PDB file with SEQRES, HELIX, SHEET and CRYST1 records, atoms N, CA, C and O in Angstrom:
SEQRES   1 A   78  UNK UNK UNK UNK UNK UNK UNK UNK UNK UNK UNK UNK UNK          
SEQRES   2 A   78  UNK UNK UNK UNK UNK UNK UNK UNK UNK UNK UNK UNK UNK          
SEQRES   3 A   78  UNK UNK UNK UNK UNK UNK UNK UNK UNK UNK UNK UNK UNK          
SEQRES   4 A   78  UNK UNK UNK UNK UNK UNK UNK UNK UNK UNK UNK UNK UNK          
SEQRES   5 A   78  UNK UNK UNK UNK UNK UNK UNK UNK UNK UNK UNK UNK UNK          
SEQRES   6 A   78  UNK UNK UNK UNK UNK UNK UNK UNK UNK UNK UNK UNK UNK          
HELIX    1 AA1 UNK A    2  UNK A   10  1                                   9    
HELIX    2 AA2 UNK A   18  UNK A   22  1                                   5    
HELIX    3 AA3 UNK A   33  UNK A   41  1                                   9    
HELIX    4 AA4 UNK A   47  UNK A   50  1                                   4    
HELIX    5 AA5 UNK A   67  UNK A   72  1                                   6    
SHEET    1 AA1 3 UNK A  30  UNK A  31  0                                        
SHEET    2 AA1 3 UNK A  63  UNK A  66 -1                                        
SHEET    3 AA1 3 UNK A  51  UNK A  54 -1                                        
CRYST1    1.000    1.000    1.000  90.00  90.00  90.00 P 1           1          
ATOM      1  N   UNK A   1      68.653 131.049 112.805  1.00  0.00           N  
ATOM      2  CA  UNK A   1      69.648 132.014 112.383  1.00  0.00           C  
ATOM      3  C   UNK A   1      70.778 131.342 111.595  1.00  0.00           C  
ATOM      4  O   UNK A   1      71.277 131.904 110.621  1.00  0.00           O  
ATOM      5  N   UNK A   2      71.178 130.140 112.021  1.00  0.00           N  
ATOM      6  CA  UNK A   2      72.245 129.438 111.298  1.00  0.00           C  
ATOM      7  C   UNK A   2      71.841 129.126 109.865  1.00  0.00           C  
ATOM      8  O   UNK A   2      72.651 129.233 108.945  1.00  0.00           O  
ATOM      9  N   UNK A   3      70.589 128.741 109.684  1.00  0.00           N  
ATOM     10  CA  UNK A   3      70.094 128.431 108.348  1.00  0.00           C  
ATOM     11  C   UNK A   3      70.128 129.673 107.459  1.00  0.00           C  
ATOM     12  O   UNK A   3      70.536 129.602 106.299  1.00  0.00           O  
ATOM     13  N   UNK A   4      69.707 130.790 107.997  1.00  0.00           N  
ATOM     14  CA  UNK A   4      69.689 132.042 107.232  1.00  0.00           C  
ATOM     15  C   UNK A   4      71.110 132.457 106.866  1.00  0.00           C  
ATOM     16  O   UNK A   4      71.383 132.837 105.727  1.00  0.00           O  
ATOM     17  N   UNK A   5      72.002 132.381 107.835  1.00  0.00           N  
ATOM     18  CA  UNK A   5      73.398 132.731 107.577  1.00  0.00           C  
ATOM     19  C   UNK A   5      73.997 131.836 106.501  1.00  0.00           C  
ATOM     20  O   UNK A   5      74.724 132.309 105.628  1.00  0.00           O  
ATOM     21  N   UNK A   6      73.691 130.545 106.562  1.00  0.00           N  
ATOM     22  CA  UNK A   6      74.195 129.610 105.567  1.00  0.00           C  
ATOM     23  C   UNK A   6      73.688 129.955 104.174  1.00  0.00           C  
ATOM     24  O   UNK A   6      74.464 129.946 103.218  1.00  0.00           O  
ATOM     25  N   UNK A   7      72.417 130.255 104.043  1.00  0.00           N  
ATOM     26  CA  UNK A   7      71.856 130.588 102.723  1.00  0.00           C  
ATOM     27  C   UNK A   7      72.468 131.884 102.199  1.00  0.00           C  
ATOM     28  O   UNK A   7      72.762 131.992 101.009  1.00  0.00           O  
ATOM     29  N   UNK A   8      72.662 132.860 103.070  1.00  0.00           N  
ATOM     30  CA  UNK A   8      73.283 134.116 102.637  1.00  0.00           C  
ATOM     31  C   UNK A   8      74.702 133.856 102.115  1.00  0.00           C  
ATOM     32  O   UNK A   8      75.119 134.436 101.112  1.00  0.00           O  
ATOM     33  N   UNK A   9      75.435 132.979 102.808  1.00  0.00           N  
ATOM     34  CA  UNK A   9      76.815 132.690 102.403  1.00  0.00           C  
ATOM     35  C   UNK A   9      76.928 131.836 101.157  1.00  0.00           C  
ATOM     36  O   UNK A   9      77.916 131.944 100.431  1.00  0.00           O  
ATOM     37  N   UNK A  10      75.930 130.977 100.883  1.00  0.00           N  
ATOM     38  CA  UNK A  10      76.073 129.990  99.816  1.00  0.00           C  
ATOM     39  C   UNK A  10      75.081 130.121  98.667  1.00  0.00           C  
ATOM     40  O   UNK A  10      75.155 129.344  97.715  1.00  0.00           O  
ATOM     41  N   UNK A  11      74.178 131.053  98.720  1.00  0.00           N  
ATOM     42  CA  UNK A  11      73.146 131.169  97.676  1.00  0.00           C  
ATOM     43  C   UNK A  11      73.790 131.554  96.342  1.00  0.00           C  
ATOM     44  O   UNK A  11      74.541 132.526  96.257  1.00  0.00           O  
ATOM     45  N   UNK A  12      73.477 130.763  95.289  1.00  0.00           N  
ATOM     46  CA  UNK A  12      74.059 131.040  93.972  1.00  0.00           C  
ATOM     47  C   UNK A  12      73.098 131.803  93.069  1.00  0.00           C  
ATOM     48  O   UNK A  12      73.501 132.283  92.009  1.00  0.00           O  
ATOM     49  N   UNK A  13      71.857 131.921  93.461  1.00  0.00           N  
ATOM     50  CA  UNK A  13      70.871 132.649  92.670  1.00  0.00           C  
ATOM     51  C   UNK A  13      70.569 133.984  93.340  1.00  0.00           C  
ATOM     52  O   UNK A  13      70.817 134.153  94.534  1.00  0.00           O  
ATOM     53  N   UNK A  14      70.036 134.927  92.577  1.00  0.00           N  
ATOM     54  CA  UNK A  14      69.720 136.226  93.185  1.00  0.00           C  
ATOM     55  C   UNK A  14      68.641 136.121  94.282  1.00  0.00           C  
ATOM     56  O   UNK A  14      68.660 136.887  95.246  1.00  0.00           O  
ATOM     57  N   UNK A  15      67.721 135.190  94.133  1.00  0.00           N  
ATOM     58  CA  UNK A  15      66.648 135.032  95.112  1.00  0.00           C  
ATOM     59  C   UNK A  15      66.689 133.627  95.683  1.00  0.00           C  
ATOM     60  O   UNK A  15      66.526 132.658  94.941  1.00  0.00           O  
ATOM     61  N   UNK A  16      66.905 133.492  96.984  1.00  0.00           N  
ATOM     62  CA  UNK A  16      66.937 132.146  97.578  1.00  0.00           C  
ATOM     63  C   UNK A  16      65.544 131.523  97.603  1.00  0.00           C  
ATOM     64  O   UNK A  16      64.530 132.222  97.606  1.00  0.00           O  
ATOM     65  N   UNK A  17      65.520 130.207  97.620  1.00  0.00           N  
ATOM     66  CA  UNK A  17      64.246 129.497  97.698  1.00  0.00           C  
ATOM     67  C   UNK A  17      64.025 128.988  99.123  1.00  0.00           C  
ATOM     68  O   UNK A  17      64.968 128.880  99.907  1.00  0.00           O  
ATOM     69  N   UNK A  18      62.783 128.680  99.442  1.00  0.00           N  
ATOM     70  CA  UNK A  18      62.456 128.152 100.766  1.00  0.00           C  
ATOM     71  C   UNK A  18      63.190 126.833 101.003  1.00  0.00           C  
ATOM     72  O   UNK A  18      63.607 126.545 102.124  1.00  0.00           O  
ATOM     73  N   UNK A  19      63.347 126.036  99.952  1.00  0.00           N  
ATOM     74  CA  UNK A  19      64.029 124.747 100.079  1.00  0.00           C  
ATOM     75  C   UNK A  19      65.457 124.910 100.597  1.00  0.00           C  
ATOM     76  O   UNK A  19      65.946 124.046 101.325  1.00  0.00           O  
ATOM     77  N   UNK A  20      66.129 125.993 100.237  1.00  0.00           N  
ATOM     78  CA  UNK A  20      67.490 126.221 100.712  1.00  0.00           C  
ATOM     79  C   UNK A  20      67.518 126.434 102.228  1.00  0.00           C  
ATOM     80  O   UNK A  20      68.477 126.041 102.891  1.00  0.00           O  
ATOM     81  N   UNK A  21      66.488 127.041 102.766  1.00  0.00           N  
ATOM     82  CA  UNK A  21      66.435 127.288 104.207  1.00  0.00           C  
ATOM     83  C   UNK A  21      66.098 126.022 104.982  1.00  0.00           C  
ATOM     84  O   UNK A  21      66.726 125.724 105.998  1.00  0.00           O  
ATOM     85  N   UNK A  22      65.098 125.271 104.497  1.00  0.00           N  
ATOM     86  CA  UNK A  22      64.657 124.111 105.270  1.00  0.00           C  
ATOM     87  C   UNK A  22      65.530 122.881 105.042  1.00  0.00           C  
ATOM     88  O   UNK A  22      65.482 121.940 105.834  1.00  0.00           O  
ATOM     89  N   UNK A  23      66.315 122.871 103.990  1.00  0.00           N  
ATOM     90  CA  UNK A  23      67.152 121.700 103.738  1.00  0.00           C  
ATOM     91  C   UNK A  23      68.496 121.770 104.457  1.00  0.00           C  
ATOM     92  O   UNK A  23      69.221 120.776 104.507  1.00  0.00           O  
ATOM     93  N   UNK A  24      68.834 122.922 105.010  1.00  0.00           N  
ATOM     94  CA  UNK A  24      70.120 123.058 105.697  1.00  0.00           C  
ATOM     95  C   UNK A  24      70.101 122.225 106.957  1.00  0.00           C  
ATOM     96  O   UNK A  24      69.249 122.410 107.826  1.00  0.00           O  
ATOM     97  N   UNK A  25      71.039 121.312 107.052  1.00  0.00           N  
ATOM     98  CA  UNK A  25      71.099 120.386 108.177  1.00  0.00           C  
ATOM     99  C   UNK A  25      72.424 120.567 108.891  1.00  0.00           C  
ATOM    100  O   UNK A  25      73.485 120.402 108.290  1.00  0.00           O  
ATOM    101  N   UNK A  26      72.370 120.904 110.167  1.00  0.00           N  
ATOM    102  CA  UNK A  26      73.610 121.112 110.899  1.00  0.00           C  
ATOM    103  C   UNK A  26      73.859 120.020 111.933  1.00  0.00           C  
ATOM    104  O   UNK A  26      74.578 120.247 112.906  1.00  0.00           O  
ATOM    105  N   UNK A  27      73.277 118.842 111.739  1.00  0.00           N  
ATOM    106  CA  UNK A  27      73.528 117.739 112.641  1.00  0.00           C  
ATOM    107  C   UNK A  27      74.923 117.188 112.386  1.00  0.00           C  
ATOM    108  O   UNK A  27      75.320 116.956 111.244  1.00  0.00           O  
ATOM    109  N   UNK A  28      75.643 116.988 113.453  1.00  0.00           N  
ATOM    110  CA  UNK A  28      77.017 116.529 113.362  1.00  0.00           C  
ATOM    111  C   UNK A  28      77.182 115.312 114.254  1.00  0.00           C  
ATOM    112  O   UNK A  28      76.726 115.306 115.398  1.00  0.00           O  
ATOM    113  N   UNK A  29      77.823 114.298 113.741  1.00  0.00           N  
ATOM    114  CA  UNK A  29      78.105 113.104 114.530  1.00  0.00           C  
ATOM    115  C   UNK A  29      79.347 113.380 115.364  1.00  0.00           C  
ATOM    116  O   UNK A  29      80.415 113.683 114.833  1.00  0.00           O  
ATOM    117  N   UNK A  30      79.189 113.271 116.677  1.00  0.00           N  
ATOM    118  CA  UNK A  30      80.335 113.445 117.573  1.00  0.00           C  
ATOM    119  C   UNK A  30      80.678 112.092 118.188  1.00  0.00           C  
ATOM    120  O   UNK A  30      79.802 111.259 118.421  1.00  0.00           O  
ATOM    121  N   UNK A  31      81.951 111.893 118.441  1.00  0.00           N  
ATOM    122  CA  UNK A  31      82.428 110.630 119.000  1.00  0.00           C  
ATOM    123  C   UNK A  31      83.198 110.909 120.271  1.00  0.00           C  
ATOM    124  O   UNK A  31      83.804 111.970 120.426  1.00  0.00           O  
ATOM    125  N   UNK A  32      83.171 109.960 121.172  1.00  0.00           N  
ATOM    126  CA  UNK A  32      84.024 110.015 122.352  1.00  0.00           C  
ATOM    127  C   UNK A  32      85.306 109.260 122.032  1.00  0.00           C  
ATOM    128  O   UNK A  32      85.365 108.487 121.075  1.00  0.00           O  
ATOM    129  N   UNK A  33      86.327 109.495 122.844  1.00  0.00           N  
ATOM    130  CA  UNK A  33      87.641 108.896 122.613  1.00  0.00           C  
ATOM    131  C   UNK A  33      87.587 107.374 122.417  1.00  0.00           C  
ATOM    132  O   UNK A  33      88.225 106.868 121.494  1.00  0.00           O  
ATOM    133  N   UNK A  34      86.845 106.625 123.253  1.00  0.00           N  
ATOM    134  CA  UNK A  34      86.812 105.167 123.044  1.00  0.00           C  
ATOM    135  C   UNK A  34      86.268 104.748 121.671  1.00  0.00           C  
ATOM    136  O   UNK A  34      86.649 103.702 121.145  1.00  0.00           O  
ATOM    137  N   UNK A  35      85.386 105.559 121.097  1.00  0.00           N  
ATOM    138  CA  UNK A  35      84.853 105.239 119.770  1.00  0.00           C  
ATOM    139  C   UNK A  35      85.933 105.393 118.695  1.00  0.00           C  
ATOM    140  O   UNK A  35      85.994 104.599 117.756  1.00  0.00           O  
ATOM    141  N   UNK A  36      86.777 106.407 118.832  1.00  0.00           N  
ATOM    142  CA  UNK A  36      87.863 106.597 117.868  1.00  0.00           C  
ATOM    143  C   UNK A  36      88.876 105.462 118.000  1.00  0.00           C  
ATOM    144  O   UNK A  36      89.374 104.946 116.999  1.00  0.00           O  
ATOM    145  N   UNK A  37      89.175 105.081 119.231  1.00  0.00           N  
ATOM    146  CA  UNK A  37      90.088 103.955 119.471  1.00  0.00           C  
ATOM    147  C   UNK A  37      89.513 102.686 118.849  1.00  0.00           C  
ATOM    148  O   UNK A  37      90.250 101.901 118.253  1.00  0.00           O  
ATOM    149  N   UNK A  38      88.198 102.478 118.984  1.00  0.00           N  
ATOM    150  CA  UNK A  38      87.554 101.299 118.404  1.00  0.00           C  
ATOM    151  C   UNK A  38      87.668 101.306 116.876  1.00  0.00           C  
ATOM    152  O   UNK A  38      87.828 100.252 116.261  1.00  0.00           O  
ATOM    153  N   UNK A  39      87.586 102.487 116.269  1.00  0.00           N  
ATOM    154  CA  UNK A  39      87.752 102.576 114.814  1.00  0.00           C  
ATOM    155  C   UNK A  39      89.141 102.087 114.403  1.00  0.00           C  
ATOM    156  O   UNK A  39      89.294 101.353 113.428  1.00  0.00           O  
ATOM    157  N   UNK A  40      90.140 102.507 115.162  1.00  0.00           N  
ATOM    158  CA  UNK A  40      91.517 102.087 114.875  1.00  0.00           C  
ATOM    159  C   UNK A  40      91.646 100.583 115.057  1.00  0.00           C  
ATOM    160  O   UNK A  40      92.232  99.901 114.216  1.00  0.00           O  
ATOM    161  N   UNK A  41      91.106 100.071 116.139  1.00  0.00           N  
ATOM    162  CA  UNK A  41      91.184  98.634 116.402  1.00  0.00           C  
ATOM    163  C   UNK A  41      90.427  97.813 115.365  1.00  0.00           C  
ATOM    164  O   UNK A  41      90.775  96.659 115.115  1.00  0.00           O  
ATOM    165  N   UNK A  42      89.393  98.398 114.759  1.00  0.00           N  
ATOM    166  CA  UNK A  42      88.609  97.707 113.734  1.00  0.00           C  
ATOM    167  C   UNK A  42      89.230  97.815 112.350  1.00  0.00           C  
ATOM    168  O   UNK A  42      88.621  97.408 111.360  1.00  0.00           O  
ATOM    169  N   UNK A  43      90.440  98.364 112.276  1.00  0.00           N  
ATOM    170  CA  UNK A  43      91.139  98.375 110.993  1.00  0.00           C  
ATOM    171  C   UNK A  43      91.212  99.713 110.294  1.00  0.00           C  
ATOM    172  O   UNK A  43      91.551  99.765 109.112  1.00  0.00           O  
ATOM    173  N   UNK A  44      90.905 100.795 110.982  1.00  0.00           N  
ATOM    174  CA  UNK A  44      90.998 102.124 110.379  1.00  0.00           C  
ATOM    175  C   UNK A  44      92.149 102.886 111.038  1.00  0.00           C  
ATOM    176  O   UNK A  44      91.924 103.639 111.986  1.00  0.00           O  
ATOM    177  N   UNK A  45      93.369 102.702 110.553  1.00  0.00           N  
ATOM    178  CA  UNK A  45      94.525 103.327 111.208  1.00  0.00           C  
ATOM    179  C   UNK A  45      94.558 104.848 111.090  1.00  0.00           C  
ATOM    180  O   UNK A  45      95.318 105.504 111.803  1.00  0.00           O  
ATOM    181  N   UNK A  46      93.746 105.417 110.204  1.00  0.00           N  
ATOM    182  CA  UNK A  46      93.746 106.865 109.990  1.00  0.00           C  
ATOM    183  C   UNK A  46      92.650 107.598 110.746  1.00  0.00           C  
ATOM    184  O   UNK A  46      92.426 108.783 110.502  1.00  0.00           O  
ATOM    185  N   UNK A  47      91.970 106.927 111.649  1.00  0.00           N  
ATOM    186  CA  UNK A  47      90.848 107.559 112.356  1.00  0.00           C  
ATOM    187  C   UNK A  47      91.291 108.816 113.104  1.00  0.00           C  
ATOM    188  O   UNK A  47      90.587 109.826 113.084  1.00  0.00           O  
ATOM    189  N   UNK A  48      92.437 108.766 113.755  1.00  0.00           N  
ATOM    190  CA  UNK A  48      92.894 109.927 114.515  1.00  0.00           C  
ATOM    191  C   UNK A  48      93.292 111.092 113.614  1.00  0.00           C  
ATOM    192  O   UNK A  48      93.307 112.233 114.074  1.00  0.00           O  
ATOM    193  N   UNK A  49      93.612 110.843 112.361  1.00  0.00           N  
ATOM    194  CA  UNK A  49      93.940 111.947 111.455  1.00  0.00           C  
ATOM    195  C   UNK A  49      92.697 112.523 110.784  1.00  0.00           C  
ATOM    196  O   UNK A  49      92.734 113.645 110.279  1.00  0.00           O  
ATOM    197  N   UNK A  50      91.605 111.776 110.770  1.00  0.00           N  
ATOM    198  CA  UNK A  50      90.359 112.260 110.165  1.00  0.00           C  
ATOM    199  C   UNK A  50      89.431 112.940 111.162  1.00  0.00           C  
ATOM    200  O   UNK A  50      88.504 113.645 110.765  1.00  0.00           O  
ATOM    201  N   UNK A  51      89.671 112.735 112.436  1.00  0.00           N  
ATOM    202  CA  UNK A  51      88.859 113.343 113.487  1.00  0.00           C  
ATOM    203  C   UNK A  51      89.733 114.227 114.352  1.00  0.00           C  
ATOM    204  O   UNK A  51      90.913 113.947 114.564  1.00  0.00           O  
ATOM    205  N   UNK A  52      89.135 115.300 114.850  1.00  0.00           N  
ATOM    206  CA  UNK A  52      89.880 116.232 115.690  1.00  0.00           C  
ATOM    207  C   UNK A  52      89.178 116.367 117.036  1.00  0.00           C  
ATOM    208  O   UNK A  52      87.949 116.383 117.112  1.00  0.00           O  
ATOM    209  N   UNK A  53      89.966 116.462 118.080  1.00  0.00           N  
ATOM    210  CA  UNK A  53      89.444 116.625 119.436  1.00  0.00           C  
ATOM    211  C   UNK A  53      89.003 118.069 119.629  1.00  0.00           C  
ATOM    212  O   UNK A  53      89.762 119.003 119.373  1.00  0.00           O  
ATOM    213  N   UNK A  54      87.763 118.237 120.086  1.00  0.00           N  
ATOM    214  CA  UNK A  54      87.183 119.561 120.276  1.00  0.00           C  
ATOM    215  C   UNK A  54      86.518 119.613 121.645  1.00  0.00           C  
ATOM    216  O   UNK A  54      85.847 118.662 122.047  1.00  0.00           O  
ATOM    217  N   UNK A  55      86.699 120.710 122.354  1.00  0.00           N  
ATOM    218  CA  UNK A  55      85.978 120.945 123.592  1.00  0.00           C  
ATOM    219  C   UNK A  55      84.841 121.908 123.276  1.00  0.00           C  
ATOM    220  O   UNK A  55      85.071 123.031 122.828  1.00  0.00           O  
ATOM    221  N   UNK A  56      83.606 121.454 123.515  1.00  0.00           N  
ATOM    222  CA  UNK A  56      82.431 122.258 123.205  1.00  0.00           C  
ATOM    223  C   UNK A  56      81.779 122.772 124.476  1.00  0.00           C  
ATOM    224  O   UNK A  56      81.748 122.092 125.501  1.00  0.00           O  
ATOM    225  N   UNK A  57      81.271 123.958 124.386  1.00  0.00           N  
ATOM    226  CA  UNK A  57      80.544 124.586 125.488  1.00  0.00           C  
ATOM    227  C   UNK A  57      79.348 123.715 125.860  1.00  0.00           C  
ATOM    228  O   UNK A  57      78.589 123.300 124.984  1.00  0.00           O  
ATOM    229  N   UNK A  58      79.176 123.440 127.129  1.00  0.00           N  
ATOM    230  CA  UNK A  58      78.029 122.670 127.588  1.00  0.00           C  
ATOM    231  C   UNK A  58      78.255 121.174 127.681  1.00  0.00           C  
ATOM    232  O   UNK A  58      77.413 120.458 128.223  1.00  0.00           O  
ATOM    233  N   UNK A  59      79.366 120.688 127.168  1.00  0.00           N  
ATOM    234  CA  UNK A  59      79.673 119.267 127.281  1.00  0.00           C  
ATOM    235  C   UNK A  59      80.754 119.073 128.330  1.00  0.00           C  
ATOM    236  O   UNK A  59      81.724 119.830 128.366  1.00  0.00           O  
ATOM    237  N   UNK A  60      80.598 118.060 129.193  1.00  0.00           N  
ATOM    238  CA  UNK A  60      81.557 117.875 130.283  1.00  0.00           C  
ATOM    239  C   UNK A  60      82.940 117.374 129.835  1.00  0.00           C  
ATOM    240  O   UNK A  60      83.929 117.564 130.542  1.00  0.00           O  
ATOM    241  N   UNK A  61      83.001 116.745 128.678  1.00  0.00           N  
ATOM    242  CA  UNK A  61      84.280 116.231 128.204  1.00  0.00           C  
ATOM    243  C   UNK A  61      84.450 116.535 126.723  1.00  0.00           C  
ATOM    244  O   UNK A  61      83.488 116.839 126.018  1.00  0.00           O  
ATOM    245  N   UNK A  62      85.680 116.449 126.275  1.00  0.00           N  
ATOM    246  CA  UNK A  62      85.982 116.708 124.869  1.00  0.00           C  
ATOM    247  C   UNK A  62      85.381 115.609 123.994  1.00  0.00           C  
ATOM    248  O   UNK A  62      85.217 114.470 124.429  1.00  0.00           O  
ATOM    249  N   UNK A  63      85.059 115.972 122.762  1.00  0.00           N  
ATOM    250  CA  UNK A  63      84.529 115.023 121.786  1.00  0.00           C  
ATOM    251  C   UNK A  63      85.399 115.086 120.547  1.00  0.00           C  
ATOM    252  O   UNK A  63      86.212 115.996 120.390  1.00  0.00           O  
ATOM    253  N   UNK A  64      85.222 114.109 119.668  1.00  0.00           N  
ATOM    254  CA  UNK A  64      85.966 114.041 118.421  1.00  0.00           C  
ATOM    255  C   UNK A  64      84.979 114.249 117.275  1.00  0.00           C  
ATOM    256  O   UNK A  64      83.940 113.592 117.212  1.00  0.00           O  
ATOM    257  N   UNK A  65      85.314 115.166 116.374  1.00  0.00           N  
ATOM    258  CA  UNK A  65      84.449 115.507 115.239  1.00  0.00           C  
ATOM    259  C   UNK A  65      85.266 115.380 113.959  1.00  0.00           C  
ATOM    260  O   UNK A  65      86.453 115.708 113.937  1.00  0.00           O  
ATOM    261  N   UNK A  66      84.630 114.904 112.897  1.00  0.00           N  
ATOM    262  CA  UNK A  66      85.317 114.747 111.606  1.00  0.00           C  
ATOM    263  C   UNK A  66      85.822 116.105 111.133  1.00  0.00           C  
ATOM    264  O   UNK A  66      85.119 117.108 111.250  1.00  0.00           O  
ATOM    265  N   UNK A  67      87.029 116.135 110.605  1.00  0.00           N  
ATOM    266  CA  UNK A  67      87.649 117.396 110.196  1.00  0.00           C  
ATOM    267  C   UNK A  67      86.852 118.116 109.103  1.00  0.00           C  
ATOM    268  O   UNK A  67      86.888 119.344 109.025  1.00  0.00           O  
ATOM    269  N   UNK A  68      86.140 117.371 108.267  1.00  0.00           N  
ATOM    270  CA  UNK A  68      85.307 118.003 107.238  1.00  0.00           C  
ATOM    271  C   UNK A  68      84.151 118.773 107.862  1.00  0.00           C  
ATOM    272  O   UNK A  68      83.812 119.863 107.401  1.00  0.00           O  
ATOM    273  N   UNK A  69      83.536 118.211 108.917  1.00  0.00           N  
ATOM    274  CA  UNK A  69      82.443 118.903 109.608  1.00  0.00           C  
ATOM    275  C   UNK A  69      82.959 120.148 110.329  1.00  0.00           C  
ATOM    276  O   UNK A  69      82.272 121.168 110.380  1.00  0.00           O  
ATOM    277  N   UNK A  70      84.157 120.064 110.882  1.00  0.00           N  
ATOM    278  CA  UNK A  70      84.742 121.227 111.560  1.00  0.00           C  
ATOM    279  C   UNK A  70      84.922 122.369 110.571  1.00  0.00           C  
ATOM    280  O   UNK A  70      84.613 123.519 110.884  1.00  0.00           O  
ATOM    281  N   UNK A  71      85.417 122.059 109.390  1.00  0.00           N  
ATOM    282  CA  UNK A  71      85.616 123.089 108.367  1.00  0.00           C  
ATOM    283  C   UNK A  71      84.280 123.586 107.810  1.00  0.00           C  
ATOM    284  O   UNK A  71      84.088 124.789 107.637  1.00  0.00           O  
ATOM    285  N   UNK A  72      83.364 122.665 107.532  1.00  0.00           N  
ATOM    286  CA  UNK A  72      82.088 123.022 106.920  1.00  0.00           C  
ATOM    287  C   UNK A  72      81.259 123.936 107.816  1.00  0.00           C  
ATOM    288  O   UNK A  72      80.673 124.912 107.348  1.00  0.00           O  
ATOM    289  N   UNK A  73      81.214 123.612 109.109  1.00  0.00           N  
ATOM    290  CA  UNK A  73      80.365 124.360 110.036  1.00  0.00           C  
ATOM    291  C   UNK A  73      81.158 125.355 110.877  1.00  0.00           C  
ATOM    292  O   UNK A  73      80.610 125.965 111.795  1.00  0.00           O  
ATOM    293  N   UNK A  74      82.416 125.518 110.577  1.00  0.00           N  
ATOM    294  CA  UNK A  74      83.283 126.488 111.271  1.00  0.00           C  
ATOM    295  C   UNK A  74      83.210 126.318 112.786  1.00  0.00           C  
ATOM    296  O   UNK A  74      82.972 127.274 113.525  1.00  0.00           O  
ATOM    297  N   UNK A  75      83.420 125.088 113.227  1.00  0.00           N  
ATOM    298  CA  UNK A  75      83.332 124.751 114.645  1.00  0.00           C  
ATOM    299  C   UNK A  75      84.619 125.191 115.339  1.00  0.00           C  
ATOM    300  O   UNK A  75      85.720 124.899 114.873  1.00  0.00           O  
ATOM    301  N   UNK A  76      84.467 125.883 116.438  1.00  0.00           N  
ATOM    302  CA  UNK A  76      85.606 126.345 117.208  1.00  0.00           C  
ATOM    303  C   UNK A  76      85.579 125.695 118.595  1.00  0.00           C  
ATOM    304  O   UNK A  76      84.514 125.513 119.185  1.00  0.00           O  
ATOM    305  N   UNK A  77      86.745 125.353 119.097  1.00  0.00           N  
ATOM    306  CA  UNK A  77      86.864 124.804 120.434  1.00  0.00           C  
ATOM    307  C   UNK A  77      86.718 125.933 121.444  1.00  0.00           C  
ATOM    308  O   UNK A  77      87.073 127.077 121.162  1.00  0.00           O  
ATOM    309  N   UNK A  78      86.196 125.608 122.622  1.00  0.00           N  
ATOM    310  CA  UNK A  78      86.006 126.682 123.631  1.00  0.00           C  
ATOM    311  C   UNK A  78      87.296 127.147 124.221  1.00  0.00           C  
ATOM    312  O   UNK A  78      87.300 128.035 125.073  1.00  0.00           O  
TER     313      UNK A  78                                                      
END                                                                             
């Protein structure tokens, strides 16, 4: 359903192609807090401004997701 919704929202041609449906990838890299801290310690002082803390349904603890992925996939915190 997510793939279909994405193609409906983004299709630029009158008739969508099969490639538009199967190429849609909604995999998102999520990080735990220690990983973001490690990014800062490794020389990336802006890690906390590029990632946002999100609480997702089904996960026991909050995770950090890149702000671009949050906007792209319209991710909402629970």
